[in-house]
C-alpha positions as CSV (number, residue, x, y, z in Angstrom):
1,M,16.5,-0.3,11.3
2,R,19.3,2.0,9.5
3,K,20.6,4.5,11.2
4,D,19.5,8.4,10.2
5,S,22.8,9.0,9.1
6,S,23.9,5.7,6.8
7,T,24.9,6.6,3.8
8,N,22.2,4.1,2.6
9,T,19.6,6.1,3.6
10,L,20.7,9.2,2.9
11,N,20.9,8.3,-0.6
12,E,17.3,7.0,-0.5
13,K,16.1,10.4,1.3
14,R,18.3,12.0,-2.0
15,I,17.0,9.8,-4.5
16,N,12.9,10.3,-2.9
17,A,13.3,14.1,-2.6
18,S,14.6,14.4,-6.5
19,C,12.8,11.5,-8.4
20,G,8.8,11.3,-8.0
21,M,8.9,7.6,-9.3
22,A,11.0,6.5,-6.4
23,Y,9.2,8.4,-3.7
24,S,5.9,6.6,-5.5
25,L,7.5,3.1,-5.1
26,K,8.6,4.0,-1.9
27,I,4.7,4.5,-0.9
28,V,2.9,1.7,-2.8
29,G,6.2,-0.4,-2.6
30,G,6.6,-4.1,-0.7
31,R,5.1,-7.2,-0.7
32,W,2.1,-6.3,0.9
33,K,0.7,-2.9,0.3
34,P,0.0,-3.3,-3.7
35,A,-2.6,-6.2,-2.6
36,I,-4.0,-4.1,0.4
37,L,-4.7,-1.3,-2.1
38,C,-6.0,-3.1,-4.9
39,R,-9.0,-4.1,-2.5
40,I,-9.5,-0.6,-1.3
41,A,-9.5,1.0,-4.1
42,Y,-12.5,-0.8,-4.8
43,G,-14.5,0.5,-1.6
44,T,-14.5,0.5,2.3
45,M,-13.5,-2.8,3.6
46,R,-13.3,-4.0,7.4
47,Y,-10.0,-5.4,9.0
48,S,-11.6,-8.8,9.0
49,E,-12.4,-8.7,5.5
50,L,-9.2,-7.7,4.5
51,K,-7.3,-10.2,6.4
52,K,-9.2,-12.6,4.7
53,S,-8.5,-11.6,1.3
54,I,-5.2,-11.5,1.4
55,E,-3.7,-14.7,1.5
56,G,-0.9,-15.3,3.4
57,I,-0.8,-12.2,5.5
58,S,-0.2,-12.3,9.4
59,E,-2.1,-10.1,11.5
60,R,0.9,-8.3,12.9
61,M,2.1,-7.2,9.0
62,L,-1.1,-5.9,7.7
63,V,-1.6,-3.6,10.7
64,N,2.0,-2.5,10.2
65,Q,1.2,-1.8,6.4
66,L,-2.1,-0.3,7.4
67,R,-0.3,2.0,9.9
68,E,2.4,2.8,7.4
69,L,-0.1,3.6,4.6
70,E,-1.9,5.9,6.8
71,N,0.7,7.8,8.0
72,D,1.3,8.4,4.3
73,L,-2.1,9.5,4.1
74,V,-3.1,7.6,1.4
75,I,-5.8,5.3,3.6
76,E,-8.1,6.4,6.5
77,R,-8.6,4.7,9.4
78,I,-12.3,4.6,10.7
79,V,-12.9,3.0,14.5
80,Y,-17.2,3.2,15.4
81,A,-17.5,3.0,18.5
82,E,-19.5,-0.5,19.0
83,V,-19.6,-3.5,20.6
84,P,-17.4,-5.6,19.2
85,P,-15.4,-2.7,17.8
86,R,-15.8,-2.2,14.2
87,V,-12.5,-0.8,11.8
88,E,-13.2,0.1,8.5
89,Y,-9.9,1.2,5.8
90,R,-11.0,3.5,2.9
91,L,-8.8,5.3,0.6
92,T,-8.3,9.3,1.0
93,A,-9.1,11.9,-1.2
94,L,-5.1,11.3,-1.6
95,G,-5.8,8.0,-1.7
96,E,-8.1,8.4,-4.9
97,T,-5.6,10.1,-7.3
98,M,-3.5,7.0,-7.1
99,K,-6.2,4.8,-8.7
100,P,-4.9,5.6,-12.3
101,M,-1.2,4.6,-11.3
102,L,-2.0,2.0,-9.4
103,A,-4.3,0.6,-12.8
104,A,-1.3,1.2,-15.0
105,M,1.2,-0.7,-12.8
106,S,-1.7,-3.5,-12.7
107,D,-2.0,-3.4,-16.6
108,W,1.7,-3.5,-17.3
109,G,2.6,-6.3,-14.5
110,N,0.3,-8.6,-16.3
111,L,1.3,-7.7,-20.0
112,H,5.0,-8.5,-18.5
113,R,3.9,-11.6,-16.6
114,N,1.8,-12.7,-20.1
115,Y,5.4,-11.8,-21.7
116,L,7.6,-14.0,-20.0
117,S,5.3,-17.0,-19.9
118,E,4.8,-16.9,-23.6
119,D,9.0,-17.6,-24.2
């Protein structure tokens, strides 16, 4: 965890305040968030479904990433008062607006991967 007053943190804040692309990458970037968003973009998913569908992610990391996306108002956590408890995740209205961006990033990533594999 970096200090709030460190040069690195201050530089990150400046960049995110002035560059929409950097800010977007802060929200969706990382190893697991794209995989989570890719799945939730197709519809509401239960926690257990997400866990099973993302090979290699630990429970701790999944919970952490879901909380970050929820705090960023991109996804919504729905808890049902049942036994056993049921928790679902879906995109918020703001999260829905990310779909074209996520699709474009996916298309470009596939294009780039294919380009490199041809060499």
